[in-house]
C-alpha positions as CSV (number, residue, x, y, z in Angstrom):
1,M,26.5,-7.6,-8.3
2,R,26.8,-4.2,-9.8
3,D,30.4,-3.4,-10.8
4,P,31.1,-0.1,-9.1
5,S,34.4,0.4,-10.9
6,G,33.1,-0.1,-14.4
7,V,36.0,-2.4,-15.3
8,G,33.6,-5.2,-16.4
9,A,33.4,-3.5,-19.8
10,D,37.1,-4.0,-20.3
11,P,37.6,-6.2,-23.4
12,R,40.6,-7.9,-21.8
13,R,38.4,-9.1,-19.0
14,R,35.8,-10.3,-21.5
15,A,38.7,-12.2,-23.2
16,L,39.7,-13.9,-19.9
17,L,36.1,-14.9,-19.3
18,A,35.9,-16.3,-22.8
19,L,39.1,-18.3,-22.2
20,Y,37.8,-19.7,-18.9
21,A,34.5,-20.6,-20.6
22,A,36.4,-22.4,-23.4
23,A,38.2,-24.5,-20.7
24,A,35.0,-25.3,-18.9
25,A,33.3,-26.4,-22.1
26,A,36.2,-28.7,-23.0
27,I,36.0,-30.5,-19.6
28,D,32.2,-30.4,-19.2
29,G,31.2,-33.6,-17.3
30,R,28.1,-34.3,-19.4
31,R,30.0,-34.1,-22.7
32,A,33.0,-36.0,-21.4
33,V,30.9,-38.9,-20.2
34,A,28.8,-39.0,-23.3
35,R,32.0,-39.1,-25.4
36,A,33.4,-41.9,-23.3
37,L,30.3,-44.0,-23.5
38,A,29.6,-43.6,-27.2
39,G,29.4,-46.9,-29.1
40,P,27.1,-49.5,-30.3
41,P,23.7,-49.4,-28.6
42,S,22.8,-52.1,-26.0
43,D,19.6,-53.2,-24.1
44,E,21.5,-54.5,-21.1
45,P,20.1,-52.9,-17.9
46,L,22.5,-50.7,-16.0
47,S,22.9,-49.4,-12.4
48,L,24.4,-45.9,-12.1
49,I,26.4,-44.3,-9.2
50,A,27.6,-40.7,-9.6
51,I,29.5,-38.9,-6.8
52,G,31.2,-35.5,-6.7
53,K,30.8,-31.9,-7.6
54,A,30.3,-32.9,-11.3
55,A,28.0,-35.8,-10.5
56,S,24.9,-34.2,-11.9
57,A,26.5,-33.4,-15.3
58,M,28.2,-36.8,-15.5
59,A,24.9,-38.6,-14.7
60,L,23.2,-36.6,-17.4
61,G,25.9,-37.6,-19.9
62,A,25.3,-41.3,-19.0
63,C,21.5,-40.7,-19.5
64,D,22.1,-39.1,-22.8
65,V,23.8,-42.3,-24.1
66,H,22.0,-45.1,-22.2
67,G,18.6,-43.5,-21.4
68,L,16.2,-46.3,-20.4
69,R,19.0,-48.8,-19.9
70,I,19.6,-47.1,-16.6
71,R,17.1,-48.9,-14.4
72,R,18.3,-47.4,-11.0
73,G,20.8,-44.8,-10.0
74,L,22.1,-42.8,-7.1
75,V,23.6,-39.3,-7.6
76,I,25.4,-37.6,-4.7
77,T,26.6,-34.0,-5.1
78,R,27.3,-30.8,-3.3
79,A,24.4,-28.7,-2.1
80,G,23.5,-26.2,-4.9
81,H,25.1,-28.3,-7.6
82,L,22.1,-30.6,-8.4
83,D,21.0,-30.1,-12.0
84,P,17.2,-29.8,-12.3
85,G,17.4,-31.8,-15.5
86,L,17.9,-34.9,-13.5
87,A,14.2,-34.7,-12.3
88,A,13.3,-36.1,-15.7
89,F,14.8,-39.5,-14.8
90,A,12.6,-41.2,-12.3
91,A,15.1,-44.0,-11.8
92,L,17.6,-41.7,-10.2
93,R,17.7,-40.9,-6.5
94,C,19.5,-37.6,-6.0
95,I,21.2,-36.5,-2.7
96,E,22.8,-33.2,-1.7
97,A,25.6,-33.6,0.8
98,D,28.2,-31.5,2.7
99,H,31.3,-29.8,1.2
100,P,34.1,-28.9,1.9
101,V,33.7,-30.4,5.4
102,P,31.8,-33.7,5.7
103,G,28.8,-33.6,8.0
104,A,25.6,-35.5,8.8
105,A,24.4,-35.3,5.2
106,S,27.7,-36.9,4.0
107,L,27.2,-39.8,6.5
108,A,23.6,-40.2,5.4
109,A,24.8,-40.2,1.7
110,G,27.3,-42.9,2.7
111,G,24.6,-45.0,4.2
112,A,22.5,-44.6,1.1
113,L,25.4,-45.6,-1.1
114,E,26.1,-48.8,0.9
115,A,22.3,-49.7,0.8
116,F,22.2,-49.0,-3.0
117,V,25.2,-51.4,-3.6
118,A,23.8,-54.0,-1.3
119,A,20.5,-54.0,-3.3
120,T,22.3,-54.2,-6.6
121,P,21.9,-57.8,-8.0
122,P,25.3,-59.6,-8.3
123,A,24.8,-60.1,-12.0
124,S,24.1,-56.4,-12.6
125,R,26.3,-54.1,-14.7
126,V,27.3,-51.0,-12.8
127,L,28.7,-47.6,-14.0
128,V,30.4,-45.5,-11.4
129,L,31.1,-41.8,-12.1
130,V,33.5,-40.0,-9.7
131,S,34.7,-36.4,-9.7
132,G,36.4,-34.1,-7.2
133,G,34.6,-33.3,-4.0
134,A,33.6,-36.9,-3.4
135,S,36.0,-37.1,-0.5
136,S,33.7,-34.8,1.5
137,L,30.3,-35.7,0.0
138,V,30.1,-39.3,1.0
139,E,31.4,-41.2,4.0
140,S,30.9,-44.3,6.1
141,L,32.9,-44.6,9.3
142,P,34.3,-47.6,11.1
143,A,33.3,-48.4,14.6
144,G,34.8,-46.0,17.1
145,V,35.1,-43.0,14.8
146,T,32.5,-40.3,15.2
147,G,31.2,-37.7,12.8
148,H,32.7,-35.0,15.0
149,E,36.1,-36.6,14.7
150,L,35.7,-36.8,10.9
151,A,34.7,-33.1,10.6
152,R,37.6,-32.1,12.9
153,L,40.1,-34.1,10.8
154,N,38.8,-32.4,7.6
155,E,38.7,-28.9,9.1
156,W,42.2,-29.3,10.4
157,G,43.5,-30.7,7.1
158,L,41.8,-28.0,4.9
159,G,43.3,-25.2,7.0
160,S,46.7,-26.7,7.7
161,G,48.3,-26.2,4.3
162,L,48.5,-29.9,3.8
163,A,48.6,-31.0,0.2
164,I,45.4,-32.6,-1.1
165,T,47.1,-35.9,-1.8
166,A,48.3,-36.1,1.8
167,L,44.8,-35.1,3.1
168,N,43.2,-37.8,1.0
169,D,45.6,-40.3,2.4
170,L,44.5,-39.4,5.9
171,R,40.8,-39.6,4.8
172,R,41.3,-43.2,3.5
173,R,42.6,-44.4,6.8
174,V,39.3,-43.7,8.6
175,S,36.8,-44.7,5.8
176,R,34.8,-47.7,4.9
177,L,34.4,-46.4,1.4
178,K,37.7,-44.7,0.4
179,G,40.9,-46.5,-0.5
180,G,39.1,-48.8,-3.0
181,R,36.5,-50.0,-0.4
182,L,33.6,-48.9,-2.6
183,A,35.1,-51.0,-5.3
184,R,35.3,-53.9,-2.8
185,L,31.6,-53.5,-2.0
186,L,30.9,-53.9,-5.7
187,D,33.0,-57.1,-5.9
188,G,31.6,-59.7,-8.2
189,R,29.5,-57.2,-10.2
190,C,30.5,-56.1,-13.7
191,A,31.5,-52.5,-12.9
192,E,33.6,-49.8,-14.5
193,A,34.4,-46.2,-13.5
194,L,34.6,-43.0,-15.4
195,L,36.6,-40.2,-13.6
196,I,37.1,-36.5,-13.8
197,S,40.5,-35.9,-12.3
198,D,41.4,-33.0,-10.1
199,V,44.7,-34.5,-8.8
200,P,48.3,-34.6,-10.0
201,G,49.0,-37.5,-12.2
202,D,45.3,-38.3,-12.7
203,D,45.7,-41.3,-10.2
204,A,42.4,-43.1,-9.6
205,A,43.6,-44.0,-6.1
206,L,43.6,-40.3,-5.3
207,I,40.5,-39.1,-7.1
208,G,37.7,-38.9,-4.5
209,S,40.3,-40.4,-2.0
210,G,40.2,-43.6,-4.1
211,L,36.6,-44.6,-4.0
212,V,37.2,-47.0,-7.0
213,A,40.9,-47.7,-6.6
214,A,43.1,-49.0,-3.8
215,G,46.6,-47.5,-3.5
216,P,49.5,-47.7,-1.1
217,A,49.3,-45.7,2.0
218,G,51.7,-42.7,2.0
219,A,54.1,-41.9,4.7
220,L,52.5,-39.8,7.4
221,P,53.6,-36.2,7.7
222,T,56.1,-35.8,10.5
223,D,54.4,-32.8,12.1
224,L,50.8,-34.2,12.5
225,P,49.1,-33.2,15.8
226,D,49.0,-36.0,18.3
227,W,45.2,-36.4,18.0
228,V,45.4,-36.7,14.2
229,R,48.1,-39.3,14.3
230,E,46.2,-41.3,16.9
231,L,43.0,-41.2,14.9
232,V,44.5,-42.3,11.6
233,T,46.8,-45.0,13.0
234,A,44.2,-46.7,15.2
235,E,43.1,-50.2,14.3
236,H,39.7,-49.6,12.7
237,E,39.1,-53.1,11.2
238,L,38.7,-51.6,7.7
239,P,38.0,-54.0,4.8
240,A,40.6,-54.4,2.1
241,G,40.3,-52.2,-1.0
242,A,39.9,-53.2,-4.6
243,T,40.3,-51.5,-8.0
244,L,37.7,-51.2,-10.7
245,P,38.5,-50.7,-14.4
246,A,38.6,-46.9,-14.7
247,R,39.1,-44.3,-17.4
248,V,39.8,-40.6,-16.8
249,V,37.4,-38.6,-19.2
250,A,38.5,-35.1,-18.3
251,R,41.6,-33.6,-16.7
252,L,43.5,-30.3,-16.3
253,E,45.5,-30.9,-19.4
254,D,42.3,-30.8,-21.4
255,A,41.5,-27.4,-20.0
256,F,45.0,-26.1,-20.9
257,V,44.7,-27.3,-24.5
258,A,41.2,-25.6,-24.8
259,V,42.6,-22.3,-23.4
260,E,45.6,-22.4,-25.8
261,Q,43.4,-23.1,-28.8
262,A,41.0,-20.3,-27.9
263,A,43.9,-17.9,-27.3
264,D,45.3,-18.8,-30.7
265,A,41.9,-17.9,-32.2
266,L,42.1,-14.5,-30.5
267,G,45.6,-13.9,-31.9
268,L,47.3,-14.3,-28.5
269,V,50.8,-15.7,-28.0
270,C,50.5,-18.2,-25.1
271,R,52.9,-19.9,-22.7
272,R,52.1,-22.6,-20.2
273,L,53.8,-22.4,-16.8
274,Q,55.3,-25.6,-15.4
275,P,55.2,-27.5,-13.1
276,R,51.6,-27.8,-11.9
277,A,50.6,-25.3,-9.2
278,A,50.9,-26.7,-5.7
279,G,52.0,-25.8,-2.2
280,E,51.5,-22.6,-0.3
281,V,49.3,-20.0,-2.1
282,E,51.5,-16.9,-1.5
283,P,54.7,-18.1,-3.3
284,A,52.6,-19.5,-6.1
285,A,50.8,-16.2,-6.6
286,N,54.0,-14.3,-6.4
287,R,55.7,-16.5,-8.9
288,F,52.7,-16.3,-11.4
289,A,52.6,-12.5,-11.1
290,H,56.4,-12.2,-11.6
291,E,56.4,-14.5,-14.6
292,L,53.6,-12.5,-16.2
293,A,55.3,-9.1,-15.5
294,L,58.7,-10.2,-16.8
295,G,57.6,-12.5,-19.6
296,M,57.0,-11.7,-23.3
297,E,53.9,-13.7,-24.0
298,D,50.4,-12.3,-24.2
299,L,48.8,-15.0,-22.1
300,L,50.3,-17.1,-19.3
301,V,48.4,-20.3,-18.4
302,W,48.7,-22.3,-15.1
303,G,46.7,-24.6,-13.0
304,G,46.6,-27.0,-10.1
305,E,45.7,-26.6,-6.5
306,T,47.5,-24.5,-3.9
307,T,47.0,-24.6,-0.1
308,V,46.0,-22.0,2.4
309,R,46.8,-21.9,6.1
310,L,43.6,-20.7,7.7
311,P,43.3,-18.6,10.9
312,P,41.0,-20.0,13.7
313,V,38.0,-18.1,12.4
314,P,38.5,-17.7,8.6
315,G,36.6,-15.1,6.6
316,R,34.9,-15.5,3.2
317,G,36.7,-16.7,0.2
318,G,38.9,-19.5,-1.0
319,R,42.4,-20.3,-2.3
320,N,41.7,-18.7,-5.7
321,Q,40.6,-15.4,-4.1
322,Q,43.6,-15.5,-1.8
323,F,45.8,-16.1,-4.9
324,A,44.2,-13.3,-6.9
325,L,44.5,-10.7,-4.1
326,M,48.1,-11.7,-3.3
327,A,48.9,-11.4,-7.0
328,A,47.2,-8.0,-7.2
329,R,49.8,-6.6,-4.8
330,L,52.5,-7.2,-7.4
331,L,50.3,-5.9,-10.2
332,E,49.6,-2.6,-8.4
333,G,50.1,0.3,-10.9
334,R,50.6,-2.1,-13.8
335,H,47.4,-1.4,-15.8
336,D,48.7,-3.5,-18.7
337,L,48.3,-6.8,-16.7
338,L,45.3,-8.8,-15.5
339,I,45.1,-12.2,-13.7
340,L,42.2,-14.6,-13.5
341,A,42.3,-17.3,-10.7
342,A,39.2,-19.5,-10.5
343,G,38.1,-23.0,-9.6
344,T,37.0,-25.0,-12.7
345,D,34.0,-26.2,-10.7
346,G,32.6,-22.7,-10.3
347,S,33.2,-22.5,-6.5
348,D,36.0,-21.4,-4.2
349,G,36.4,-22.3,-0.6
350,N,33.4,-21.3,1.5
351,S,32.1,-18.8,-1.0
352,S,29.7,-19.1,-4.0
353,E,32.2,-17.3,-6.3
354,A,34.6,-19.2,-8.6
355,G,37.4,-16.8,-7.9
356,A,38.4,-13.3,-9.2
357,I,39.9,-11.3,-12.0
358,V,42.4,-8.7,-10.7
359,D,44.4,-5.9,-12.3
360,G,46.7,-3.0,-11.4
361,G,43.9,-1.0,-9.9
362,T,42.4,-3.7,-7.7
363,L,44.1,-2.6,-4.5
364,A,43.2,1.1,-5.0
365,R,39.5,0.3,-5.6
366,G,39.4,-1.9,-2.5
367,R,41.1,0.8,-0.4
368,E,38.7,3.4,-1.7
369,A,36.0,1.3,-0.1
370,G,37.8,1.5,3.3
371,L,39.3,-2.1,3.2
372,D,42.9,-3.1,3.8
373,P,44.3,-5.9,1.5
374,E,46.8,-7.2,4.1
375,Q,44.2,-7.5,6.8
376,A,41.9,-9.3,4.3
377,L,44.7,-11.8,3.5
378,A,45.7,-12.4,7.1
379,A,42.0,-13.1,8.0
380,A,41.5,-15.4,4.9
381,N,38.8,-12.8,4.0
382,A,39.7,-11.9,0.5
383,G,36.1,-12.2,-0.7
384,P,34.8,-8.9,0.7
385,F,37.8,-7.0,-0.5
386,L,37.4,-8.3,-4.0
387,E,33.7,-7.7,-3.9
388,A,34.4,-4.1,-3.0
389,S,37.0,-3.8,-5.9
390,G,34.5,-5.2,-8.4
391,D,36.7,-8.2,-9.2
392,L,34.8,-11.3,-8.0
393,L,34.0,-13.9,-10.6
394,Y,30.7,-15.8,-10.4
395,T,29.9,-18.6,-12.8
396,G,27.6,-20.9,-10.8
397,P,28.3,-24.7,-10.9
398,T,30.1,-25.6,-14.1
399,G,29.5,-29.4,-14.2
400,T,33.1,-30.3,-13.9
401,N,36.1,-30.1,-11.6
402,V,39.7,-30.5,-12.7
403,G,41.3,-28.1,-10.1
404,D,42.1,-24.5,-10.4
405,L,42.9,-22.4,-13.5
406,M,45.1,-19.3,-13.5
407,L,45.3,-17.0,-16.6
408,G,47.5,-14.0,-16.9
409,L,46.9,-11.5,-19.7
410,R,49.1,-8.7,-21.0
411,Q,47.5,-5.8,-22.9
412,V,47.8,-6.4,-26.6
413,A,47.5,-3.4,-28.8
414,G,45.2,-4.0,-31.7
415,V,44.3,-7.5,-30.7
416,L,41.7,-7.1,-28.0
417,D,40.3,-3.8,-29.0
418,E,37.0,-5.5,-29.7
419,E,35.1,-7.9,-27.4
420,P,35.9,-11.6,-28.1
421,T,33.4,-13.5,-30.2
422,A,31.0,-16.1,-28.9
423,A,33.2,-18.8,-30.6
424,T,35.3,-19.1,-27.5
425,G,32.3,-19.0,-25.0
426,E,31.8,-16.5,-22.3
427,G,31.6,-16.6,-18.5
428,K,29.6,-14.3,-16.1
429,E,31.4,-11.8,-13.9
430,A,29.8,-10.9,-10.6
């Protein structure tokens, strides 16, 4: 979109975009998988399964290394995230499914996955690639659970403020694929998994709700609605889970390191905020803005995944846009400070934007367009406000997903007077 405020030319914004791009490049699914698979060549045939928002990029990385060794493959990703480069590989079947709420396409993808595994010869070697988003994109339900109940569970969980680890635990309880049950389906075959982690601790039992790794069930939250508790505690006759050998090939820590290295190249003093971002979005945004305003560093780095309690009919946006607009309230009038909040996968909630870059003039620009920031936040409708203020960030699918990245930048006299060089990469601002 056209930037009505003209702030897109600000070299500090260009620096933030370059830092975000440096992070995305370091955790790129294609590069990460290719690195992990590098080694002596082999002629052994291979079956490939790739599931998640980064499935296309990860599959391309496997094809870069193994090429014609991949005799058959199944790639399942979010609608709009399918890389056209996969069309060059006739052995791959590609499916676009539902996200963030599983629907009919997710159930169809689950059926295709079960059929693919069943048709895989017992002596085959199988490579499984999993990234964030897999929890919604592929599902197979036990008898007695309907697609409507699955969607209702996910809609409730995503809007309840429930931590992603707790939501994934609920998903495992009503799935024939999660909780290590895909690994069980592959039992007897020589299989390994490569993972891009978007969860705390990089636990394979949590990534994609544990498609390739079984884990202990967590304690149920005490305040679950009765219908949720009944659904997830019913006897569903689910198969036992199993665990595949697995390696995490990209994680949030890698994004942090890349940002810090790129910041050093720009002459910026950097500080990483601890612990990982989690919990309700408002206190997280307030903390980040306060730390930036009161700190001495040039760049404040944070990441993780916050939660948003959604109204019955939410507007357009996601947790990063909520975070950015909430932080903008505390930046008002501080024209020396900027904050970027964006998903590393290039998407945010129900919008096509990755997030936003806000500054001390964000609220004023939005109000000039006739919008109220408090109303926007209450309605989970930060997207239109940030669009009016010229602050939305659009990158398109990035080919990775390690969670959310937050960068806070302080004006640095003489350091960012010129636009950053291409050495650190560059994003695209909407």
